[in-house]
C-alpha positions in Angstrom: 55.3 81.4 87.4 54.2 84.6 89.1 56.5 87.5 89.2 56.1 89.2 92.6 56.8 92.5 91.0 54.0 91.9 88.3 50.9 94.1 88.7 47.8 92.7 90.4 45.1 91.3 88.1 42.6 91.9 91.2 43.5 93.6 94.4 41.2 93.9 97.5 42.2 96.5 100.1 40.7 96.2 103.7 37.3 95.1 102.4 34.6 94.5 104.9 31.1 92.9 104.4 28.2 93.5 106.9 24.7 92.1 106.4 21.8 91.6 108.7 23.7 93.3 111.6 26.6 90.6 111.2 30.2 90.9 109.9 30.6 88.5 107.3 34.2 89.7 106.2 36.4 92.0 108.3 39.4 94.0 106.9 40.4 91.6 104.1 43.4 92.5 101.7 44.7 90.2 99.1 45.9 90.3 95.4 46.3 87.8 92.6 48.7 88.1 89.9 49.3 86.7 86.5 50.6 83.1 86.6 50.0 82.5 90.3 47.5 80.4 92.2 46.1 82.0 95.4 44.1 79.7 97.5 41.5 80.5 100.3 40.9 78.0 103.0 38.7 78.1 106.0 35.9 76.6 108.0 32.3 76.5 106.9 30.8 79.8 107.5 34.2 81.6 107.5 33.2 83.8 104.6 35.0 82.2 101.7 32.2 82.5 99.2 31.3 85.9 100.5 34.8 86.9 99.7 34.7 85.6 96.2 31.3 87.4 95.6 32.6 90.6 96.8 35.7 90.5 94.6 33.4 89.8 91.6 31.0 92.5 92.5 28.2 90.3 93.2 28.3 91.4 97.0 28.2 94.9 98.2 31.1 95.6 100.2 30.8 97.9 103.6 34.1 99.3 103.3 37.4 99.2 101.5 38.0 98.9 97.8 38.5 96.3 95.0 40.8 97.2 92.1 40.9 95.3 88.8 43.2 95.6 86.2 42.2 97.1 82.7 40.3 94.7 80.4 40.2 92.1 83.0 38.5 88.8 81.8 37.2 86.6 84.6 36.2 83.0 84.2 34.1 81.8 87.2 33.0 78.5 88.5 30.5 78.9 91.2 30.3 76.6 94.3 26.9 75.4 93.1 25.0 75.2 89.9 21.4 74.5 90.5 19.7 73.2 87.3 16.3 71.6 87.1 16.5 68.0 86.3 13.6 68.3 84.2 15.2 70.9 81.9 16.6 69.0 78.8 20.1 70.4 78.6 23.1 69.0 76.8 26.7 70.0 77.5 26.9 71.9 74.2 23.8 73.9 75.2 25.2 74.8 78.5 28.6 76.0 76.8 26.4 78.6 75.0 23.8 79.7 77.5 25.4 83.0 78.6 27.5 83.8 75.4 27.9 82.5 71.9 31.1 80.8 70.8 31.8 78.9 67.6 31.9 75.1 67.8 35.7 74.8 67.6 36.1 77.0 70.5 33.8 75.2 72.6 35.4 71.9 71.5 38.9 73.1 72.3 37.9 74.1 76.1 36.2 70.7 76.7 39.1 68.9 75.1 41.5 70.7 77.5 39.5 69.6 80.6 39.0 66.3 79.2 35.3 66.1 78.3 35.1 66.9 74.6 33.5 63.4 74.3 30.7 64.5 76.4 29.5 67.4 74.1 26.1 66.0 72.9 25.4 64.3 76.3 22.6 65.6 78.7 24.4 67.4 81.9 22.1 65.1 83.9 23.9 62.0 83.0 27.3 63.5 84.1 29.3 62.2 87.0 30.5 64.7 89.5 33.9 64.9 88.1 32.6 65.2 84.6 30.4 68.1 85.6 33.1 70.0 87.2 35.3 69.6 84.2 32.5 70.9 82.1 32.0 74.0 84.2 35.8 74.6 84.2 35.6 74.6 80.3 32.7 76.8 80.4 35.2 79.3 82.2 38.1 78.7 80.2 36.2 79.4 76.8 36.0 83.1 77.5 40.1 83.0 77.5 40.2 84.7 80.9 43.4 86.0 82.4 41.8 85.4 85.8 39.9 82.2 86.9 38.0 82.3 90.0 37.2 78.7 91.2 34.8 78.2 94.3 35.3 74.5 95.5 35.9 73.3 92.2 36.1 69.7 93.3 32.7 69.5 94.9 30.9 66.2 94.4 34.1 64.5 93.3 35.8 61.6 95.0 39.3 61.7 96.5 41.2 60.6 93.4 39.1 62.7 91.2 40.1 65.7 93.4 43.8 65.0 92.7 43.2 64.9 88.9 41.2 68.1 89.0 43.8 70.0 91.0 46.6 68.8 88.5 44.5 70.1 85.7 44.1 73.4 87.4 47.7 73.6 87.9 48.4 72.7 84.2 45.8 75.2 83.1 47.8 78.0 85.1 51.0 76.8 83.5 49.6 76.7 80.0 47.8 80.0 80.0 49.7 81.8 82.6 46.4 83.1 84.0 45.9 84.0 87.6 43.8 81.7 89.6 41.9 82.4 92.9 40.8 79.1 94.3 38.6 78.3 97.2 39.4 74.9 98.7 38.4 72.7 101.8 41.9 71.2 102.1 45.2 72.8 102.2 47.1 69.6 101.5 45.3 68.9 98.3 46.5 72.3 96.9 49.9 72.4 98.7 52.0 71.8 95.6 50.5 74.1 93.2 49.6 77.2 95.4 51.7 80.2 95.5 50.0 81.8 98.3 47.4 80.6 100.9 44.9 82.7 102.9 43.3 81.0 106.0 40.0 82.8 106.3 37.7 82.8 109.3 35.7 86.3 108.8 39.2 87.7 109.1 42.5 86.6 107.8 43.8 84.3 110.4 47.0 83.6 108.7 48.5 83.9 105.1 51.6 83.1 103.3 53.2 80.2 101.5 51.5 76.7 102.0 54.3 75.4 104.2 54.1 78.5 106.4 50.4 78.3 106.8 50.5 74.7 107.7 52.8 75.3 110.6 50.7 78.5 111.8 49.2 78.0 115.3 46.0 79.8 114.0 45.8 77.2 111.2 46.2 74.4 113.7 43.6 75.8 116.0 40.9 76.0 113.3 41.5 72.8 111.9 42.6 70.7 115.0 44.4 67.5 114.3 43.9 68.1 110.6 46.3 71.0 111.0 49.0 68.5 112.1 48.5 66.0 109.1 51.0 65.7 106.3 50.5 64.2 103.0 52.9 61.6 102.1 52.8 60.1 98.4 53.0 56.4 98.0 52.7 54.3 94.9 51.7 50.9 93.9 52.1 49.3 90.6 49.6 48.4 88.1 49.0 47.2 84.5 45.9 49.1 83.6 44.4 52.5 84.5 41.2 53.8 86.3 39.1 56.7 85.3 40.4 59.8 87.0 37.2 61.6 86.6 35.5 59.5 89.2 37.2 56.8 90.8 35.3 54.3 93.0 38.7 53.3 94.8 39.2 55.6 97.6 42.3 56.0 99.7 43.0 53.2 102.0 40.7 50.7 100.1 41.7 47.6 98.3 40.9 47.2 94.7 39.0 44.0 93.8 40.2 43.8 90.3 43.0 41.5 90.8 45.6 43.7 89.1 48.7 45.4 90.8 48.3 49.0 90.8 50.4 52.2 90.7 48.5 55.3 91.9 49.9 58.4 93.4 47.5 58.6 96.5 48.3 61.1 99.3 48.7 59.1 102.5 47.8 61.1 105.6 49.8 60.5 108.8 50.3 62.6 112.0 53.4 64.0 113.3 55.2 61.2 115.5 53.5 58.5 113.5 55.5 56.1 111.2 54.6 56.4 107.4 
C-alpha cells in the first residue's frame, strides 16, 4: 500500500490548460505515489482526458508545473485506440509495434492479464474485455512504476468491468506501482482507490472514496447517482461464466438453468430497502 510519506512518482502543481479561448483545466494539483491508486472521476467534457494528456506531456499546459520522479517509466492505456479494420494485426504484433520485447516477456504480460491464449489471434476478433486486457498487458510489458489508465473498461459489460477493476487492483498489489485511473463510476473503484478526485474543469472535491461520495459537490454533479450505494449480493452456481465479457447483466436472469454465485453490485438509494 502507498505510504503517504513516500515521494511522488508524478506531481502536478496548479496546472491550467487553455485552448481556443476556453479553459479546459483550471488550477489542478495532484500527486500519485508508489503503491496507490488515484482515481479521477467527472462528467463528460470535464477535462479528465485533457488532464491525463497534460501529465504525460501530450498537452501543453498554460500555467503550473508537472514534476516526475527520476527514471519514471509510464505504462499508458489510452481511452480509445483507433485501428483500421482492414489492417491485418495480431495480438503479438500489436505488442511489438512501438518497442521490441522478447517472446517470453510478451507472454508473461499477456498471461498476467488473462489473454495469453489470444497471442496469435487477430485483434479484430477480440471482444471488448479481451482488447482492454491486451492493451493493459501492452502497458505492463514496459515494467512501469506508473500506470496511467484512461477509462480502461470501455466497451466492457458490467461483470467484465468488475473483473478488470479487480485485475487492476491485483496489479497494483503485485508490482507496487502507482496507478492513475480515469473512471466514469466512483462505485466501481470504491474498494481499490486510495484517493479520488472529482473533476469538472476544476477540482470539485477530493479525498478518500467515502468522503467524496458524501460530498455535496459530488451529489450535485451526478444527481441521484451520487446517492447510490453498492451492496454486494451473492447467488450460488455450479459453473462459471467468462469474466471477460458476460452477457448476464445486473438484474437479468440467466436462462442456463443452473444456480449461480456471482458477486454483483446491487444499487440502492438511501432510504430504500436492500
